[in-house]
Steps between C-alpha positions, in 0.01 A plus 500: 500500500727810511349837412653843475335838551651763272347840585659676201409235243256558215243266654555596863127523572469124524698189585568269205446131555614238250227241447642304205821426311546390144236502228313244294466716188861499377481826305801538274626826657478391866762295681278407795304230319818345364739537794284486813340158481273353603233764556434527875229668705466593865148455636324715760595274792872534427466876454307567823795621717633722222155641425441585866835680519449685169153618596624619839777699328315663212140374479557427131663194342640487148471149360796425278614214283550429134152352457275643773179498293526122456566425869259225609449663840477863388144550619568346842810717547324822399193419711731422793647850469159664457359309799771658717409848374801520270543618146657315207728624223506269198785492245452497126247231414474262207257638245376146438374487859331840483314393188391173662163550672579221748845621609578570865671827410192633319266392782716683754522815288123505462455482877737787580606680183845654531553842344759357258560152359820414315484240223800314365448537123871504394443595133238715327500278190330160516763336277780624728315365804483159331872522427560562872284197585245738652183325391277805500292615206354847452146385584614367838683826568188700413285275723737547794487880458120491483487281812718748689279794397183309595655413838555868576875523442582863419847453347647225289879474471671264257856372496657490154848386401699726271729386217364145476685313222286529189335822612481769231466875545220602267324834467 
């Protein structure tokens, strides 16, 4: 699996490792769930050589993919990095998973709370999220934020799309 070190890049403090491609959710704004099919995952065994190299280079691995928080082997991959003394950088995570008490992402965050967690919200308005096929209601969003605070996360970042069709600028 080819990897590139880019010392001047924004995320130069770690080596990014792609663990999945495609997405099962098929959100209206995202091409990955529609174009990159079927959804595919790499498990810990297949990632071993790349993980060893990444940890030797930087000591920190950024897990990337369009649907990392739903990866069936997320816990095994993260524990494999931790067991080698490495650190993990997670991408934006699905709010649905952070509001789900039984999710792997939430269990991992509770064990070693990062300073900042980024949630993929996409739209501030619940109706706009439904329009985008982002099945996330306000209560679930609130629960995810409360779970992050209870886990010890100091900063919560949200991704929002601007100029979504149907969005209105109201004062």
